[in-house]
C-alpha positions in Angstrom: 16.2 -27.7 12.1 15.7 -24.4 10.3 12.5 -22.4 11.0 10.1 -22.3 8.0 8.1 -19.3 6.7 5.4 -19.6 4.0 4.9 -16.4 1.9 1.6 -16.0 0.0 1.9 -13.8 -3.1 -1.1 -13.4 -5.4 1.0 -10.8 -7.3 4.6 -10.6 -8.2 6.2 -8.6 -5.4 8.3 -9.0 -2.3 11.6 -10.4 -3.7 13.5 -8.4 -1.0 11.4 -10.0 1.7 12.1 -13.5 0.4 15.8 -12.8 0.2 16.0 -11.3 3.6 14.0 -14.2 5.2 16.5 -16.6 3.6 19.4 -14.5 4.8 18.0 -14.7 8.3 18.5 -18.4 8.3 14.9 -19.5 7.6 13.6 -21.9 4.9 11.3 -20.0 2.6 8.3 -21.4 0.7 6.4 -19.3 -1.8 2.7 -19.9 -2.6 1.6 -18.1 -5.8 -0.5 -18.4 -8.9 0.6 -20.6 -11.8 0.7 -17.7 -14.2 3.3 -15.9 -12.0 5.9 -18.7 -12.3 7.6 -16.9 -15.2 8.2 -13.8 -13.2 11.7 -13.0 -12.1 11.4 -14.3 -8.5 14.7 -14.5 -6.6 14.8 -18.3 -6.9 18.0 -18.6 -4.9 16.1 -17.4 -1.8 13.4 -20.1 -2.2 13.5 -23.6 -0.8 10.2 -24.5 -2.3 7.4 -23.1 -4.5 3.7 -24.2 -4.5 1.1 -23.0 -7.0 -2.6 -22.4 -6.9 -4.8 -21.8 -9.9 -4.9 -18.4 -11.5 -8.4 -17.8 -10.2 -7.7 -19.2 -6.7 -9.8 -18.0 -3.8 -8.5 -17.4 -0.3 -9.5 -20.9 0.8 -7.2 -22.4 -2.0 -4.2 -20.7 -0.4 -5.2 -21.9 3.0 -5.4 -25.4 1.6 -2.1 -25.1 -0.1 -0.3 -23.9 3.1 -2.0 -26.6 5.1 -0.8 -29.3 2.6 2.8 -27.8 3.0 2.6 -28.3 6.7 1.9 -32.0 6.2 5.5 -32.6 5.4 7.3 -29.6 6.8 6.4 -27.7 10.0 5.3 -24.1 9.2 6.4 -21.5 11.8 5.2 -18.3 10.1 2.7 -17.3 7.3 2.9 -13.9 5.7 0.8 -12.3 2.9 2.9 -10.1 0.7 0.2 -8.3 -1.3 -2.7 -6.1 0.0 -5.1 -8.8 -1.0 -3.1 -11.5 0.7 -3.1 -10.0 4.2 -6.5 -11.4 5.2 -5.7 -14.7 3.4 -2.6 -15.2 5.4 -4.5 -14.4 8.6 -7.1 -17.0 7.7 -4.3 -19.5 7.2 -2.7 -18.7 10.5 -6.1 -19.1 12.2 -6.7 -22.4 10.5 -3.3 -23.8 11.4 -3.2 -22.1 14.8 0.0 -20.2 14.1 0.7 -17.0 16.0 0.2 -13.6 14.4 -2.6 -11.1 13.6 -6.1 -12.5 13.0 -8.5 -11.8 10.2 -10.9 -9.9 12.5 -8.2 -7.6 13.8 -6.9 -7.0 10.2 -10.2 -5.6 9.0 -9.2 -2.3 10.5 -6.4 -2.2 7.8 -8.6 -3.5 5.0 -12.1 -2.2 5.5 -12.2 1.5 5.1 -15.4 1.8 7.1 -13.9 -0.1 10.1 -10.8 2.1 9.6 -12.8 5.3 9.7 -14.8 4.3 12.7 -11.8 3.2 14.8 -9.7 6.3 13.8 -12.5 8.7 14.6 -13.2 7.0 17.9 -9.6 7.6 18.8 -9.4 11.3 17.8 -7.7 10.7 14.4 -9.3 13.3 12.0 -11.2 11.8 9.0 -13.4 13.3 6.3 -17.0 13.2 7.3 -18.3 9.8 6.3 -21.1 7.3 6.5 -21.7 3.6 5.8 -24.4 2.7 3.3 -26.9 0.6 5.2 -30.0 2.8 5.8 -31.4 5.2 3.2 -32.6 7.7 5.9 -29.1 7.8 7.4 -27.5 8.4 4.0 -30.1 11.1 3.2 -29.4 12.8 6.5 -25.6 12.6 5.9 -25.9 14.2 2.5 -28.1 16.9 3.8 -25.7 17.8 6.7 -22.4 17.7 4.8 -21.1 19.8 2.0 -20.3 18.2 -1.3 -18.7 17.0 -3.4 -18.6 13.5 -2.1 -16.8 10.3 -3.1 -18.3 6.8 -3.1 -15.4 4.5 -2.2 -15.2 0.7 -2.1 -14.5 -0.5 1.4 -12.0 -3.2 0.3 -10.3 -2.1 -2.9 -6.8 -0.6 -3.1 -5.5 2.7 -4.4 -8.1 4.7 -6.3 -9.9 1.7 -7.8 -13.6 2.0 -7.9 -13.8 5.5 -6.5 -16.6 7.7 -7.9 -16.7 11.5 -7.3 -20.2 13.0 -7.1 -21.0 16.7 -7.2 -24.7 16.5 -6.1 -26.8 14.2 -3.8 -28.6 13.0 -6.9 -25.4 11.8 -8.3 -24.6 9.9 -5.1 -28.1 8.2 -5.2 -27.6 7.4 -8.9 -24.3 5.6 -8.1 -25.8 3.7 -5.3 -28.8 2.6 -7.4 -26.5 1.5 -10.2 -24.5 -0.6 -7.7 -27.7 -2.1 -6.2 -29.0 -3.0 -9.7 -26.0 -5.2 -10.4 -27.3 -7.8 -8.0 -24.0 -9.1 -6.8 -22.6 -9.0 -3.3 -19.2 -7.4 -4.3 -21.0 -4.4 -5.7 -23.7 -4.2 -3.1 -24.0 -0.5 -1.8 -23.1 -1.7 1.7 -19.7 -2.6 0.4 -19.0 1.1 0.0 -18.4 4.1 2.2 -19.4 7.7 1.3 -17.2 10.5 2.4 -16.7 14.2 1.8 -14.2 15.0 -1.0 -11.5 17.3 0.2 -9.2 19.1 -2.2 -5.5 19.1 -1.1 -2.2 17.4 -1.0 -1.8 13.8 -0.1 1.1 12.6 2.0 2.2 9.1 2.9 4.0 7.9 6.0 5.7 4.5 5.7 6.7 2.9 9.0 8.6 0.1 10.6 6.9 -0.9 13.8 8.4 -3.1 16.5 7.1 -3.6 20.1 4.2 -1.2 19.3 6.7 1.7 18.6 7.5 3.4 15.3 11.1 2.6 14.9 11.6 4.3 11.5 9.4 6.1 9.1 9.6 7.9 5.8 7.3 10.9 5.3 6.6 11.7 1.6 4.3 13.8 -0.5 2.6 12.8 -3.8 3.2 15.2 -6.7 -0.2 14.3 -8.1 -2.8 12.5 -6.0 -3.3 8.8 -6.8 -6.9 9.5 -7.5 -6.0 12.1 -10.2 -3.4 9.8 -11.8 -5.7 6.8 -11.9 -8.7 8.8 -13.3 -6.9 11.4 -15.5 -3.6 9.8 -16.3 -0.2 11.5 -16.2 3.1 10.9 -14.4 3.0 9.7 -10.8 5.6 11.2 -8.4 6.4 11.1 -4.8 9.3 12.7 -2.8 10.6 12.9 0.8 9.3 15.8 2.9 11.8 18.3 4.4 13.2 16.7 7.6 12.9 20.0 9.6 9.4 21.0 8.4 6.4 21.4 10.6 4.4 19.3 8.2 6.7 16.3 8.8 6.5 16.8 12.6 2.7 16.9 12.5 2.5 13.8 10.4 4.9 11.8 12.5 2.8 12.7 15.6 -0.4 11.8 13.8 1.1 8.5 12.5 2.3 7.4 16.0 -1.2 8.2 17.3 -2.7 6.1 14.5 -0.4 3.1 15.4 -1.5 3.3 19.0 -5.1 3.6 18.2 -4.9 0.6 15.9 -2.9 -1.4 18.5 -0.3 -2.3 15.9 2.6 -4.3 17.4 4.9 -5.4 14.7 5.4 -5.0 11.0 5.3 -2.3 8.3 2.5 0.2 7.5 1.6 2.5 4.7 -0.6 5.4 5.9 -1.9 8.2 3.7 -3.0 11.6 5.0 -4.6 14.5 3.1 -3.9 18.1 4.0 -6.9 20.2 3.2 -6.1 23.1 0.9 -8.8 25.1 2.6 -8.0 24.6 6.3 -4.5 23.0 6.4 -5.9 20.2 8.6 -4.7 16.7 8.1 -7.2 13.9 7.7 -6.7 10.1 7.4 -7.1 8.8 3.8 -6.3 5.1 4.6 -3.7 2.9 6.3 -2.5 -0.6 5.3 -0.2 -3.0 7.1 2.0 -3.9 4.1 4.6 -2.2 2.0 3.4 0.7 -0.1 3.5 0.3 -3.9 5.0 2.4 -6.6 8.6 1.6 -5.5 8.3 3.5 -2.3 10.5 1.0 -0.5 13.3 1.7 -3.0 12.9 5.5 -2.5 13.2 5.1 1.2 16.1 2.7 0.9 18.2 5.3 -1.0 17.2 8.3 1.2 17.0 6.7 4.6 18.9 3.4 4.5 16.0 1.2 5.3 14.1 -1.0 2.9 10.5 -1.8 4.1 10.5 -5.3 2.6 13.7 -6.2 4.2 12.8 -4.7 7.6 9.5 -6.5 7.5 11.2 -9.8 6.8 13.7 -9.2 9.7 10.7 -8.5 12.0 8.9 -11.7 11.0 12.0 -13.9 11.4 13.3 -12.3 14.6 13.8 -14.7 17.5 15.0 -14.4 21.0 18.4 -15.5 19.9 18.4 -13.2 17.0 16.3 -10.1 17.9 15.3 -7.4 15.4 17.9 -4.7 14.9 17.2 -1.5 12.9 20.0 -0.4 10.5 21.7 3.0 11.0 19.3 5.5 9.4 20.2 8.3 7.0 18.5 11.6 6.2 19.0 12.2 2.5 16.3 13.1 0.0 14.9 10.9 -2.8 11.9 10.9 -5.1 10.3 8.9 -7.9 8.6 9.6 -11.3 6.6 6.7 -12.7 4.3 6.3 -15.6 2.8 3.9 -18.1 4.9 3.8 -21.3 3.6 3.5 -24.8 6.4 1.0 -25.6 7.0 -2.5 -24.1 10.7 -1.8 -23.1 11.3 1.9 -22.6 14.9 2.9 -23.1 16.0 5.6 -20.6 19.7 5.4 -21.3 19.7 9.0 -22.6 18.7 10.2 -19.1 22.1 10.7 -17.5 21.8 12.9 -14.5 24.1 11.5 -11.7 21.3 11.7 -9.2 19.4 8.9 -11.0 20.0 5.9 -8.7 17.3 3.4 -9.8 15.6 2.7 -13.1 12.3 0.8 -13.1 12.5 -2.4 -15.1 9.0 -3.5 -15.8 7.2 -3.9 -19.2 5.3 -0.9 -20.3 6.5 1.2 -17.3 9.0 4.0 -17.2 10.3 5.1 -13.8 13.3 6.8 -12.2 14.4 7.3 -8.6 16.5 10.3 -7.8 18.6 10.8 -4.6 20.5 13.8 -3.4 21.5 15.5 -0.1 19.3 18.4 -1.3 15.5 18.2 -1.3 15.4 21.1 -3.7 17.5 19.2 -6.2 15.2 16.2 -6.0 12.2 18.4 -6.5 13.8 20.1 -9.5 14.6 16.7 -11.1 11.1 15.4 -10.5 9.6 18.5 -12.3 12.2 18.1 -15.2 11.6 14.4 -15.7 7.9 14.5 -15.4 8.0 16.7 -18.5 10.5 14.5 -20.2 8.7 11.3 -19.5 5.4 12.8 -20.6 6.9 13.8 -23.9 9.0 10.7 -24.6 7.0 7.8 -23.2 3.6 8.6 -21.7 0.7 6.3 -22.3 -2.7 6.6 -20.6 -4.7 3.5 -19.7 -8.5 3.7 -19.1 -9.4 3.9 -15.5 -10.3 0.6 -13.8 -13.5 0.4 -11.8 -12.0 -2.3 -9.6 -8.8 -4.2 -9.0 -9.0 -7.3 -11.2 -6.7 -10.3 -11.1 
C-alpha cells in the first residue's frame, strides 16, 4: 500500500510540493479552507481534498486530519504555510506521528524564543527585550540607542512592526496595545529591539541529516519593512558566489542550523548587515519556503526548488533516500509589485533573460536569469523603473496578517 501524506494549507501555495510528493509514489491529501477550492491547485497530484471553514482554527485542522486517518492511515503531516507549521505539529502530536513538535517549533515562530536561543549560541542579534516587566523595559530603553521597533512575536514579514524614535513613542505603542484588551495584542506578545539601518540578506537552505546540503544566498533590493510600509517594487537577487559576504552568511547560517538543532527540511533565514559597522545580525528564521517566488529564483539560478526538495525530504525512505540534484551557479533575481490592474500584461517586456512571469491577480513580477550577476542587477534596476511607471499600485500597510 502506498504511503500517505496529509498537507495542511491555509493559503494557496505549495503546488510543487504536492506534485513532487505524488511523483515520489505517495498518496497526497490536501486540507484547506473552502474558499481556496477555486484556486489553481495541481489537482492531478491530489488523491483527496478535505476542507475546513474559512475561519477555521488550528483545532479544526487537527480534527480534519484525524477524521482522514479513520479511513486511511496517515504517515506524514506537513504544514505548507508559515501559519500551518505549528498546526501540523499539533496534528502530529495528537495522532502520534513522527516529526517536529510544537514546543520545538516555537523557536522558528516566536521571535523572542528565536532571539534568546540565537543569542545564547553566539548568533548576533539586535539588542532586544521581551515585554513583561515595566522596569526591565525602562532599563532596556535607557541602556540602548534608538530608534527601536516593536515587533509581533508571531506575525510574518513586516506585518505589525512599529518603528519608534523615542522611549515615549515605545511606551505609547505599548499602552495602545494594552488598552485593546485582547490577548493577541497584549504587549507580552511583542518584542522590542534596536532598529539597525542596513541591507537585508536571506539564506534559503535545504537541510538533511542536520547538514545544509544546498543554500541560496540573496540580497533584498529594498527591505521588506520599507516595501510594506512605504510601497514600491520588491526585489531580490543572488549574491556573488565568490564574495566575502556570501562566505560569512553561509558560515553564520550553518551555525544557526546547529544552534537550532534542525535536522531535516527547508529554512528561510534573514540577516541584516549594519550600514554603520558591517556586522551581520539575525532578523528571523523560519522552517518553511520563503515567499515572493524565492523558490523559483533559486530553481533558475541553482537548479534546486525548495518546495520540491522539501517534498523529497518528507517522502524519503530507506528504500528511496533523499538525493540532491546537481547544483548550478548562475545568477537570478526578481522584481515584484502590486499592480493597479487585475491582469497586468507584460508581453512588451521582451529581454531574453526573463525566464518567469508571475501570474497572480493584481501582481506584476518577473524573474531574470543570466550567467552574469551584473546583468541581473542591471535588469532589476531597469525593470524596477519600468514596473513603477507602467503598473505600480500601493496598498495601505497592514497592521497584522489577516485571513
